[in-house]
PDB file of the backbone (N, CA, C, O) and the ligand in Angstrom, with CONECT records:
HET     ZN  A 101       1
ATOM      1  N   UNK A   1       7.518 -15.578  12.753  1.00  0.00           N
ATOM      2  CA  UNK A   1       7.939 -14.955  11.575  1.00  0.00           C
ATOM      3  C   UNK A   1       8.452 -13.607  11.818  1.00  0.00           C
ATOM      4  O   UNK A   1       7.679 -12.804  12.340  1.00  0.00           O
ATOM      5  N   UNK A   2       9.584 -13.253  11.533  1.00  0.00           N
ATOM      6  CA  UNK A   2      10.163 -11.792  11.720  1.00  0.00           C
ATOM      7  C   UNK A   2       9.700 -10.902  10.559  1.00  0.00           C
ATOM      8  O   UNK A   2      10.032 -11.208   9.414  1.00  0.00           O
ATOM      9  N   UNK A   3       8.943  -9.805  10.798  1.00  0.00           N
ATOM     10  CA  UNK A   3       8.615  -8.782   9.919  1.00  0.00           C
ATOM     11  C   UNK A   3       9.256  -7.672  10.053  1.00  0.00           C
ATOM     12  O   UNK A   3       9.205  -7.045  11.112  1.00  0.00           O
ATOM     13  N   UNK A   4      10.007  -7.229   8.932  1.00  0.00           N
ATOM     14  CA  UNK A   4      10.997  -6.032   9.109  1.00  0.00           C
ATOM     15  C   UNK A   4       9.927  -4.588   9.026  1.00  0.00           C
ATOM     16  O   UNK A   4       8.989  -4.508   8.233  1.00  0.00           O
ATOM     17  N   UNK A   5      10.220  -3.758   9.792  1.00  0.00           N
ATOM     18  CA  UNK A   5       9.460  -2.541   9.652  1.00  0.00           C
ATOM     19  C   UNK A   5       9.733  -1.885   8.380  1.00  0.00           C
ATOM     20  O   UNK A   5      10.795  -1.971   7.764  1.00  0.00           O
ATOM     21  N   UNK A   6       8.604  -1.161   7.995  1.00  0.00           N
ATOM     22  CA  UNK A   6       8.508  -0.584   6.671  1.00  0.00           C
ATOM     23  C   UNK A   6       9.485   0.428   6.525  1.00  0.00           C
ATOM     24  O   UNK A   6       9.588   1.249   7.437  1.00  0.00           O
ATOM     25  N   UNK A   7      10.325   0.521   5.394  1.00  0.00           N
ATOM     26  CA  UNK A   7      11.335   1.589   5.222  1.00  0.00           C
ATOM     27  C   UNK A   7      11.162   2.012   3.659  1.00  0.00           C
ATOM     28  O   UNK A   7      11.338   1.273   2.691  1.00  0.00           O
ATOM     29  N   UNK A   8      10.782   3.357   3.648  1.00  0.00           N
ATOM     30  CA  UNK A   8      10.319   3.961   2.543  1.00  0.00           C
ATOM     31  C   UNK A   8      11.435   3.914   1.294  1.00  0.00           C
ATOM     32  O   UNK A   8      11.228   3.608   0.120  1.00  0.00           O
ATOM     33  N   UNK A   9      12.652   4.309   1.920  1.00  0.00           N
ATOM     34  CA  UNK A   9      13.864   4.430   1.002  1.00  0.00           C
ATOM     35  C   UNK A   9      14.240   3.172   0.353  1.00  0.00           C
ATOM     36  O   UNK A   9      14.570   3.067  -0.828  1.00  0.00           O
ATOM     37  N   UNK A  10      14.155   2.110   1.318  1.00  0.00           N
ATOM     38  CA  UNK A  10      14.386   0.737   0.959  1.00  0.00           C
ATOM     39  C   UNK A  10      13.543   0.172  -0.059  1.00  0.00           C
ATOM     40  O   UNK A  10      13.938  -0.508  -1.006  1.00  0.00           O
ATOM     41  N   UNK A  11      12.219   0.536   0.227  1.00  0.00           N
ATOM     42  CA  UNK A  11      11.254  -0.115  -0.745  1.00  0.00           C
ATOM     43  C   UNK A  11      11.388   0.698  -2.083  1.00  0.00           C
ATOM     44  O   UNK A  11      11.379   0.078  -3.146  1.00  0.00           O
ATOM     45  N   UNK A  12      11.505   1.988  -2.067  1.00  0.00           N
ATOM     46  CA  UNK A  12      11.568   2.786  -3.275  1.00  0.00           C
ATOM     47  C   UNK A  12      12.783   2.323  -4.182  1.00  0.00           C
ATOM     48  O   UNK A  12      12.777   2.262  -5.412  1.00  0.00           O
ATOM     49  N   UNK A  13      13.749   2.031  -3.392  1.00  0.00           N
ATOM     50  CA  UNK A  13      14.920   1.359  -4.124  1.00  0.00           C
ATOM     51  C   UNK A  13      14.514   0.126  -5.037  1.00  0.00           C
ATOM     52  O   UNK A  13      14.926  -0.104  -6.174  1.00  0.00           O
ATOM     53  N   UNK A  14      13.680  -0.563  -4.339  1.00  0.00           N
ATOM     54  CA  UNK A  14      13.131  -1.916  -4.974  1.00  0.00           C
ATOM     55  C   UNK A  14      12.177  -1.554  -6.139  1.00  0.00           C
ATOM     56  O   UNK A  14      12.141  -2.159  -7.211  1.00  0.00           O
ATOM     57  N   UNK A  15      11.424  -0.513  -5.803  1.00  0.00           N
ATOM     58  CA  UNK A  15      10.414  -0.079  -6.821  1.00  0.00           C
ATOM     59  C   UNK A  15      11.121   0.331  -8.016  1.00  0.00           C
ATOM     60  O   UNK A  15      10.657   0.089  -9.130  1.00  0.00           O
ATOM     61  N   UNK A  16      12.207   0.932  -7.849  1.00  0.00           N
ATOM     62  CA  UNK A  16      13.037   1.452  -9.139  1.00  0.00           C
ATOM     63  C   UNK A  16      13.356   0.257  -9.923  1.00  0.00           C
ATOM     64  O   UNK A  16      13.114   0.190 -11.129  1.00  0.00           O
ATOM     65  N   UNK A  17      13.976  -0.824  -9.151  1.00  0.00           N
ATOM     66  CA  UNK A  17      14.363  -1.876  -9.858  1.00  0.00           C
ATOM     67  C   UNK A  17      13.138  -2.536 -10.537  1.00  0.00           C
ATOM     68  O   UNK A  17      13.266  -2.949 -11.690  1.00  0.00           O
ATOM     69  N   UNK A  18      11.994  -2.654  -9.907  1.00  0.00           N
ATOM     70  CA  UNK A  18      10.611  -3.150 -10.590  1.00  0.00           C
ATOM     71  C   UNK A  18      10.457  -2.349 -11.805  1.00  0.00           C
ATOM     72  O   UNK A  18      10.297  -2.955 -12.864  1.00  0.00           O
ATOM     73  N   UNK A  19      10.485  -1.042 -11.796  1.00  0.00           N
ATOM     74  CA  UNK A  19      10.212  -0.232 -12.937  1.00  0.00           C
ATOM     75  C   UNK A  19      11.134  -0.530 -14.043  1.00  0.00           C
ATOM     76  O   UNK A  19      10.673  -0.407 -15.178  1.00  0.00           O
ATOM     77  N   UNK A  20      12.263  -0.872 -13.919  1.00  0.00           N
ATOM     78  CA  UNK A  20      13.223  -1.166 -14.620  1.00  0.00           C
ATOM     79  C   UNK A  20      13.245  -2.653 -15.161  1.00  0.00           C
ATOM     80  O   UNK A  20      14.084  -3.080 -15.954  1.00  0.00           O
ATOM     81  N   UNK A  21      12.281  -3.321 -14.660  1.00  0.00           N
ATOM     82  CA  UNK A  21      12.037  -4.783 -15.040  1.00  0.00           C
ATOM     83  C   UNK A  21      13.317  -5.558 -14.517  1.00  0.00           C
ATOM     84  O   UNK A  21      13.824  -6.452 -15.196  1.00  0.00           O
ATOM     85  N   UNK A  22      13.812  -5.185 -13.299  1.00  0.00           N
ATOM     86  CA  UNK A  22      14.940  -6.107 -12.931  1.00  0.00           C
ATOM     87  C   UNK A  22      14.640  -7.075 -11.887  1.00  0.00           C
ATOM     88  O   UNK A  22      15.480  -7.892 -11.510  1.00  0.00           O
ATOM     89  N   UNK A  23      13.401  -7.000 -11.387  1.00  0.00           N
ATOM     90  CA  UNK A  23      12.942  -8.015 -10.333  1.00  0.00           C
ATOM     91  C   UNK A  23      12.304  -9.247 -10.877  1.00  0.00           C
ATOM     92  O   UNK A  23      11.583  -9.189 -11.873  1.00  0.00           O
ATOM     93  N   UNK A  24      12.561 -10.401 -10.226  1.00  0.00           N
ATOM     94  CA  UNK A  24      12.003 -11.649 -10.667  1.00  0.00           C
ATOM     95  C   UNK A  24      10.398 -11.514 -10.191  1.00  0.00           C
ATOM     96  O   UNK A  24      10.030 -10.645  -9.400  1.00  0.00           O
ATOM     97  N   UNK A  25       9.605 -12.393 -10.724  1.00  0.00           N
ATOM     98  CA  UNK A  25       8.215 -12.354 -10.427  1.00  0.00           C
ATOM     99  C   UNK A  25       7.951 -12.373  -8.842  1.00  0.00           C
ATOM    100  O   UNK A  25       7.098 -11.651  -8.326  1.00  0.00           O
ATOM    101  N   UNK A  26       8.723 -13.225  -8.147  1.00  0.00           N
ATOM    102  CA  UNK A  26       8.320 -13.375  -6.720  1.00  0.00           C
ATOM    103  C   UNK A  26       8.719 -12.024  -6.027  1.00  0.00           C
ATOM    104  O   UNK A  26       7.925 -11.482  -5.257  1.00  0.00           O
ATOM    105  N   UNK A  27       9.891 -11.504  -6.288  1.00  0.00           N
ATOM    106  CA  UNK A  27      10.315 -10.163  -5.639  1.00  0.00           C
ATOM    107  C   UNK A  27       9.160  -9.192  -6.111  1.00  0.00           C
ATOM    108  O   UNK A  27       8.601  -8.476  -5.281  1.00  0.00           O
ATOM    109  N   UNK A  28       8.858  -9.172  -7.242  1.00  0.00           N
ATOM    110  CA  UNK A  28       7.892  -8.041  -7.862  1.00  0.00           C
ATOM    111  C   UNK A  28       6.662  -8.055  -7.087  1.00  0.00           C
ATOM    112  O   UNK A  28       6.117  -6.989  -6.797  1.00  0.00           O
ATOM    113  N   UNK A  29       6.164  -9.210  -6.717  1.00  0.00           N
ATOM    114  CA  UNK A  29       4.782  -9.393  -6.112  1.00  0.00           C
ATOM    115  C   UNK A  29       4.944  -8.942  -4.594  1.00  0.00           C
ATOM    116  O   UNK A  29       4.005  -8.471  -3.952  1.00  0.00           O
ATOM    117  N   UNK A  30       6.219  -9.131  -4.083  1.00  0.00           N
ATOM    118  CA  UNK A  30       6.391  -8.900  -2.748  1.00  0.00           C
ATOM    119  C   UNK A  30       6.349  -7.219  -2.519  1.00  0.00           C
ATOM    120  O   UNK A  30       5.759  -6.580  -1.648  1.00  0.00           O
ATOM    121  N   UNK A  31       7.098  -6.808  -3.500  1.00  0.00           N
ATOM    122  CA  UNK A  31       7.190  -5.129  -3.650  1.00  0.00           C
ATOM    123  C   UNK A  31       5.841  -4.603  -3.835  1.00  0.00           C
ATOM    124  O   UNK A  31       5.502  -3.620  -3.174  1.00  0.00           O
ATOM    125  N   UNK A  32       5.082  -5.113  -4.609  1.00  0.00           N
ATOM    126  CA  UNK A  32       3.842  -4.457  -5.074  1.00  0.00           C
ATOM    127  C   UNK A  32       2.857  -4.693  -3.709  1.00  0.00           C
ATOM    128  O   UNK A  32       2.123  -3.798  -3.289  1.00  0.00           O
ATOM    129  N   UNK A  33       2.942  -5.856  -3.166  1.00  0.00           N
ATOM    130  CA  UNK A  33       2.097  -5.969  -1.794  1.00  0.00           C
ATOM    131  C   UNK A  33       2.531  -5.005  -0.691  1.00  0.00           C
ATOM    132  O   UNK A  33       1.723  -4.575   0.132  1.00  0.00           O
ATOM    133  N   UNK A  34       3.697  -4.707  -0.692  1.00  0.00           N
ATOM    134  CA  UNK A  34       4.175  -3.867   0.395  1.00  0.00           C
ATOM    135  C   UNK A  34       3.895  -2.508  -0.043  1.00  0.00           C
ATOM    136  O   UNK A  34       3.549  -1.669   0.788  1.00  0.00           O
ATOM    137  N   UNK A  35       4.002  -2.247  -1.151  1.00  0.00           N
ATOM    138  CA  UNK A  35       3.761  -0.680  -1.402  1.00  0.00           C
ATOM    139  C   UNK A  35       2.147  -0.284  -1.283  1.00  0.00           C
ATOM    140  O   UNK A  35       1.761   0.857  -1.030  1.00  0.00           O
ATOM    141  N   UNK A  36       1.434  -1.216  -1.468  1.00  0.00           N
ATOM    142  CA  UNK A  36      -0.100  -0.958  -1.327  1.00  0.00           C
ATOM    143  C   UNK A  36      -0.401  -0.554   0.002  1.00  0.00           C
ATOM    144  O   UNK A  36      -1.399   0.135   0.211  1.00  0.00           O
ATOM    145  N   UNK A  37       0.362  -0.912   0.932  1.00  0.00           N
ATOM    146  CA  UNK A  37       0.109  -0.482   2.379  1.00  0.00           C
ATOM    147  C   UNK A  37       0.753   0.763   2.774  1.00  0.00           C
ATOM    148  O   UNK A  37       0.602   1.206   3.912  1.00  0.00           O
ATOM    149  N   UNK A  38       1.559   1.431   1.777  1.00  0.00           N
ATOM    150  CA  UNK A  38       2.214   2.614   2.180  1.00  0.00           C
ATOM    151  C   UNK A  38       1.800   3.743   1.097  1.00  0.00           C
ATOM    152  O   UNK A  38       2.115   3.615  -0.086  1.00  0.00           O
ATOM    153  N   UNK A  39       1.161   4.724   1.521  1.00  0.00           N
ATOM    154  CA  UNK A  39       0.847   5.804   0.449  1.00  0.00           C
ATOM    155  C   UNK A  39       1.944   6.465  -0.229  1.00  0.00           C
ATOM    156  O   UNK A  39       1.871   6.827  -1.403  1.00  0.00           O
ATOM    157  N   UNK A  40       3.084   6.642   0.602  1.00  0.00           N
ATOM    158  CA  UNK A  40       4.239   7.247  -0.028  1.00  0.00           C
ATOM    159  C   UNK A  40       4.865   6.496  -1.085  1.00  0.00           C
ATOM    160  O   UNK A  40       5.208   7.024  -2.143  1.00  0.00           O
ATOM    161  N   UNK A  41       5.040   5.135  -0.792  1.00  0.00           N
ATOM    162  CA  UNK A  41       5.568   4.465  -1.862  1.00  0.00           C
ATOM    163  C   UNK A  41       4.689   4.143  -3.081  1.00  0.00           C
ATOM    164  O   UNK A  41       5.184   4.027  -4.203  1.00  0.00           O
ATOM    165  N   UNK A  42       3.299   3.991  -2.826  1.00  0.00           N
ATOM    166  CA  UNK A  42       2.511   3.876  -3.877  1.00  0.00           C
ATOM    167  C   UNK A  42       2.423   5.062  -4.621  1.00  0.00           C
ATOM    168  O   UNK A  42       2.313   4.968  -5.844  1.00  0.00           O
ATOM    169  N   UNK A  43       2.455   6.216  -4.056  1.00  0.00           N
ATOM    170  CA  UNK A  43       2.662   7.550  -4.830  1.00  0.00           C
ATOM    171  C   UNK A  43       3.715   7.707  -5.680  1.00  0.00           C
ATOM    172  O   UNK A  43       3.644   8.282  -6.766  1.00  0.00           O
ATOM    173  N   UNK A  44       4.847   7.131  -5.136  1.00  0.00           N
ATOM    174  CA  UNK A  44       6.116   7.097  -5.910  1.00  0.00           C
ATOM    175  C   UNK A  44       5.956   6.172  -7.173  1.00  0.00           C
ATOM    176  O   UNK A  44       6.358   6.507  -8.287  1.00  0.00           O
ATOM    177  N   UNK A  45       5.403   5.115  -6.932  1.00  0.00           N
ATOM    178  CA  UNK A  45       5.243   4.079  -7.916  1.00  0.00           C
ATOM    179  C   UNK A  45       4.209   4.594  -9.086  1.00  0.00           C
ATOM    180  O   UNK A  45       4.391   4.394 -10.287  1.00  0.00           O
ATOM    181  N   UNK A  46       3.266   5.182  -8.607  1.00  0.00           N
ATOM    182  CA  UNK A  46       2.049   5.632  -9.547  1.00  0.00           C
ATOM    183  C   UNK A  46       2.691   6.818 -10.376  1.00  0.00           C
ATOM    184  O   UNK A  46       2.484   6.854 -11.589  1.00  0.00           O
ATOM    185  N   UNK A  47       3.503   7.839  -9.730  1.00  0.00           N
ATOM    186  CA  UNK A  47       3.973   8.887 -10.366  1.00  0.00           C
ATOM    187  C   UNK A  47       5.046   8.499 -11.350  1.00  0.00           C
ATOM    188  O   UNK A  47       5.466   9.398 -12.080  1.00  0.00           O
ATOM    189  N   UNK A  48       5.559   7.268 -11.475  1.00  0.00           N
ATOM    190  CA  UNK A  48       6.570   6.616 -12.381  1.00  0.00           C
ATOM    191  C   UNK A  48       5.831   5.793 -13.280  1.00  0.00           C
ATOM    192  O   UNK A  48       6.522   5.348 -14.197  1.00  0.00           O
ATOM    193  N   UNK A  49       4.499   5.422 -13.291  1.00  0.00           N
ATOM    194  CA  UNK A  49       3.892   4.661 -14.178  1.00  0.00           C
ATOM    195  C   UNK A  49       2.741   5.265 -14.870  1.00  0.00           C
ATOM    196  O   UNK A  49       1.914   4.560 -15.448  1.00  0.00           O
ATOM    197  N   UNK A  50       2.661   6.620 -14.828  1.00  0.00           N
ATOM    198  CA  UNK A  50       1.394   7.212 -15.460  1.00  0.00           C
ATOM    199  C   UNK A  50       1.526   6.970 -16.973  1.00  0.00           C
ATOM    200  O   UNK A  50       0.470   6.863 -17.595  1.00  0.00           O
ATOM    201  N   UNK A  51       2.585   6.878 -17.586  1.00  0.00           N
ATOM    202  CA  UNK A  51       2.742   6.746 -18.957  1.00  0.00           C
ATOM    203  C   UNK A  51       2.303   5.193 -19.253  1.00  0.00           C
ATOM    204  O   UNK A  51       1.507   4.940 -20.157  1.00  0.00           O
ATOM    205  N   UNK A  52       2.793   4.323 -18.552  1.00  0.00           N
ATOM    206  CA  UNK A  52       2.511   2.812 -18.875  1.00  0.00           C
ATOM    207  C   UNK A  52       0.973   2.625 -18.648  1.00  0.00           C
ATOM    208  O   UNK A  52       0.254   1.998 -19.426  1.00  0.00           O
ATOM    209  N   UNK A  53       0.558   3.214 -17.537  1.00  0.00           N
ATOM    210  CA  UNK A  53      -0.723   2.853 -17.152  1.00  0.00           C
ATOM    211  C   UNK A  53      -1.718   3.690 -18.201  1.00  0.00           C
ATOM    212  O   UNK A  53      -2.811   3.176 -18.440  1.00  0.00           O
ATOM    213  N   UNK A  54      -1.456   4.671 -18.690  1.00  0.00           N
ATOM    214  CA  UNK A  54      -2.356   5.228 -19.768  1.00  0.00           C
ATOM    215  C   UNK A  54      -2.423   4.396 -21.059  1.00  0.00           C
ATOM    216  O   UNK A  54      -3.471   4.339 -21.701  1.00  0.00           O
ATOM    217  N   UNK A  55      -1.361   3.782 -21.424  1.00  0.00           N
ATOM    218  CA  UNK A  55      -1.154   2.874 -22.505  1.00  0.00           C
ATOM    219  C   UNK A  55      -2.116   1.671 -22.184  1.00  0.00           C
ATOM    220  O   UNK A  55      -3.047   1.389 -22.938  1.00  0.00           O
ATOM    221  N   UNK A  56      -1.865   1.029 -21.114  1.00  0.00           N
ATOM    222  CA  UNK A  56      -2.603  -0.212 -20.741  1.00  0.00           C
ATOM    223  C   UNK A  56      -4.129   0.086 -20.615  1.00  0.00           C
ATOM    224  O   UNK A  56      -4.955  -0.770 -20.932  1.00  0.00           O
ATOM    225  N   UNK A  57      -4.487   1.311 -20.146  1.00  0.00           N
ATOM    226  CA  UNK A  57      -5.799   1.480 -20.070  1.00  0.00           C
ATOM    227  C   UNK A  57      -6.577   1.613 -21.396  1.00  0.00           C
ATOM    228  O   UNK A  57      -7.736   1.249 -21.594  1.00  0.00           O
ATOM    229  N   UNK A  58      -5.680   2.237 -22.324  1.00  0.00           N
ATOM    230  CA  UNK A  58      -6.307   2.524 -23.733  1.00  0.00           C
ATOM    231  C   UNK A  58      -6.627   0.986 -24.322  1.00  0.00           C
ATOM    232  O   UNK A  58      -7.707   0.648 -24.806  1.00  0.00           O
ATOM    233  N   UNK A  59      -5.498   0.166 -24.179  1.00  0.00           N
ATOM    234  CA  UNK A  59      -5.613  -1.202 -24.737  1.00  0.00           C
ATOM    235  C   UNK A  59      -6.811  -2.052 -24.190  1.00  0.00           C
ATOM    236  O   UNK A  59      -7.501  -2.787 -24.897  1.00  0.00           O
ATOM    237  N   UNK A  60      -6.985  -1.846 -22.737  1.00  0.00           N
ATOM    238  CA  UNK A  60      -8.079  -2.595 -22.184  1.00  0.00           C
ATOM    239  C   UNK A  60      -9.398  -1.947 -22.841  1.00  0.00           C
ATOM    240  O   UNK A  60     -10.332  -2.648 -23.229  1.00  0.00           O
ATOM    241  N   UNK A  61      -9.388  -0.718 -22.918  1.00  0.00           N
ATOM    242  CA  UNK A  61     -10.706  -0.088 -23.292  1.00  0.00           C
ATOM    243  C   UNK A  61     -11.101  -0.685 -24.579  1.00  0.00           C
ATOM    244  O   UNK A  61     -12.249  -1.090 -24.762  1.00  0.00           O
ATOM    245  N   UNK A  62      -9.918  -0.768 -25.727  1.00  0.00           N
ATOM    246  CA  UNK A  62     -10.418  -1.137 -26.793  1.00  0.00           C
ATOM    247  C   UNK A  62     -10.678  -2.649 -27.024  1.00  0.00           C
ATOM    248  O   UNK A  62     -11.438  -3.011 -27.923  1.00  0.00           O
ATOM    249  N   UNK A  63     -10.009  -3.582 -26.164  1.00  0.00           N
ATOM    250  CA  UNK A  63     -10.196  -4.851 -26.268  1.00  0.00           C
ATOM    251  C   UNK A  63     -11.310  -5.415 -25.363  1.00  0.00           C
ATOM    252  O   UNK A  63     -11.681  -6.578 -25.525  1.00  0.00           O
ATOM    253  N   UNK A  64     -11.773  -4.745 -24.558  1.00  0.00           N
ATOM    254  CA  UNK A  64     -12.725  -5.151 -23.660  1.00  0.00           C
ATOM    255  C   UNK A  64     -14.021  -4.416 -23.318  1.00  0.00           C
ATOM    256  O   UNK A  64     -14.826  -4.727 -22.441  1.00  0.00           O
ATOM    257  N   UNK A  65     -14.085  -3.302 -24.233  1.00  0.00           N
ATOM    258  CA  UNK A  65     -15.118  -2.347 -24.171  1.00  0.00           C
ATOM    259  C   UNK A  65     -16.531  -3.054 -24.428  1.00  0.00           C
ATOM    260  O   UNK A  65     -17.468  -2.854 -23.655  1.00  0.00           O
ATOM    261  N   UNK A  66     -16.642  -3.869 -25.517  1.00  0.00           N
ATOM    262  CA  UNK A  66     -17.672  -4.643 -25.829  1.00  0.00           C
ATOM    263  C   UNK A  66     -18.199  -5.545 -24.590  1.00  0.00           C
ATOM    264  O   UNK A  66     -19.299  -5.428 -24.052  1.00  0.00           O
ATOM    265  N   UNK A  67     -17.346  -6.321 -24.307  1.00  0.00           N
ATOM    266  CA  UNK A  67     -17.573  -7.288 -23.185  1.00  0.00           C
ATOM    267  C   UNK A  67     -18.005  -6.553 -21.837  1.00  0.00           C
ATOM    268  O   UNK A  67     -18.840  -7.003 -21.053  1.00  0.00           O
ATOM    269  N   UNK A  68     -17.403  -5.513 -21.707  1.00  0.00           N
ATOM    270  CA  UNK A  68     -17.917  -4.620 -20.510  1.00  0.00           C
ATOM    271  C   UNK A  68     -19.277  -4.228 -20.684  1.00  0.00           C
ATOM    272  O   UNK A  68     -20.034  -4.388 -19.726  1.00  0.00           O
ATOM    273  N   UNK A  69     -19.694  -3.765 -21.691  1.00  0.00           N
ATOM    274  CA  UNK A  69     -21.026  -3.208 -21.915  1.00  0.00           C
ATOM    275  C   UNK A  69     -22.113  -4.394 -21.953  1.00  0.00           C
ATOM    276  O   UNK A  69     -23.236  -4.213 -21.483  1.00  0.00           O
ATOM    277  N   UNK A  70     -21.740  -5.583 -22.518  1.00  0.00           N
ATOM    278  CA  UNK A  70     -22.435  -6.680 -22.385  1.00  0.00           C
ATOM    279  C   UNK A  70     -22.747  -7.264 -20.873  1.00  0.00           C
ATOM    280  O   UNK A  70     -23.848  -7.633 -20.463  1.00  0.00           O
ATOM    281  N   UNK A  71     -21.620  -7.255 -20.219  1.00  0.00           N
ATOM    282  CA  UNK A  71     -21.633  -7.568 -18.780  1.00  0.00           C
ATOM    283  C   UNK A  71     -22.626  -6.694 -18.020  1.00  0.00           C
ATOM    284  O   UNK A  71     -23.454  -7.155 -17.234  1.00  0.00           O
ATOM    285  N   UNK A  72     -22.484  -5.382 -18.313  1.00  0.00           N
ATOM    286  CA  UNK A  72     -23.237  -4.381 -17.583  1.00  0.00           C
ATOM    287  C   UNK A  72     -24.732  -4.610 -17.860  1.00  0.00           C
ATOM    288  O   UNK A  72     -25.568  -4.713 -16.963  1.00  0.00           O
ATOM    289  N   UNK A  73     -25.001  -4.681 -19.176  1.00  0.00           N
ATOM    290  CA  UNK A  73     -26.390  -5.004 -19.543  1.00  0.00           C
ATOM    291  C   UNK A  73     -27.140  -6.384 -19.010  1.00  0.00           C
ATOM    292  O   UNK A  73     -28.360  -6.520 -18.911  1.00  0.00           O
ATOM    293  N   UNK A  74     -26.265  -7.246 -18.731  1.00  0.00           N
ATOM    294  CA  UNK A  74     -26.866  -8.588 -18.337  1.00  0.00           C
ATOM    295  C   UNK A  74     -27.097  -8.374 -16.709  1.00  0.00           C
ATOM    296  O   UNK A  74     -28.001  -8.896 -16.055  1.00  0.00           O
ATOM    297  N   UNK A  75     -26.187  -7.588 -16.267  1.00  0.00           N
ATOM    298  CA  UNK A  75     -26.436  -7.099 -14.919  1.00  0.00           C
ATOM    299  C   UNK A  75     -27.768  -6.375 -14.685  1.00  0.00           C
ATOM    300  O   UNK A  75     -28.497  -6.695 -13.746  1.00  0.00           O
ATOM    301  N   UNK A  76     -28.030  -5.553 -15.408  1.00  0.00           N
ATOM    302  CA  UNK A  76     -29.177  -4.825 -15.361  1.00  0.00           C
ATOM    303  C   UNK A  76     -30.507  -5.643 -15.625  1.00  0.00           C
ATOM    304  O   UNK A  76     -31.601  -5.514 -15.074  1.00  0.00           O
ATOM    305  N   UNK A  77     -30.122  -6.500 -16.598  1.00  0.00           N
ATOM    306  CA  UNK A  77     -31.415  -7.449 -16.829  1.00  0.00           C
ATOM    307  C   UNK A  77     -31.744  -8.372 -15.725  1.00  0.00           C
ATOM    308  O   UNK A  77     -32.864  -8.858 -15.573  1.00  0.00           O
ATOM    309  N   UNK A  78     -30.588  -8.629 -14.852  1.00  0.00           N
ATOM    310  CA  UNK A  78     -30.788  -9.602 -13.807  1.00  0.00           C
ATOM    311  C   UNK A  78     -31.513  -9.061 -12.701  1.00  0.00           C
ATOM    312  O   UNK A  78     -32.104  -9.830 -11.942  1.00  0.00           O
ATOM    313  N   UNK A  79     -31.538  -7.711 -12.508  1.00  0.00           N
ATOM    314  CA  UNK A  79     -32.201  -7.050 -11.358  1.00  0.00           C
ATOM    315  C   UNK A  79     -33.645  -7.115 -11.188  1.00  0.00           C
ATOM    316  O   UNK A  79     -34.179  -6.561 -10.227  1.00  0.00           O
TER     317      UNK A  79
HETATM  318 ZN    ZN A 101       6.819   3.549   2.107  1.00  0.00          ZN2+
END
């Protein structure tokens, strides 16, 4: 299998498409996997998803806060 060398400019172009929702699921997964191995590309992605990330964290906290607490308590009881 031929593996292309990582090219930040190339991947960042794909990340921009990802952020715009232009990529299909398969390609999105490939881009996400690749950027996790490159701090430069990951930094680019993170700096452009701060807003979206903040929103999703708030939603997660509201919907899962109780379960998380229960989960933690059951772990403590299990010790
Ligand atoms: Zn890169």
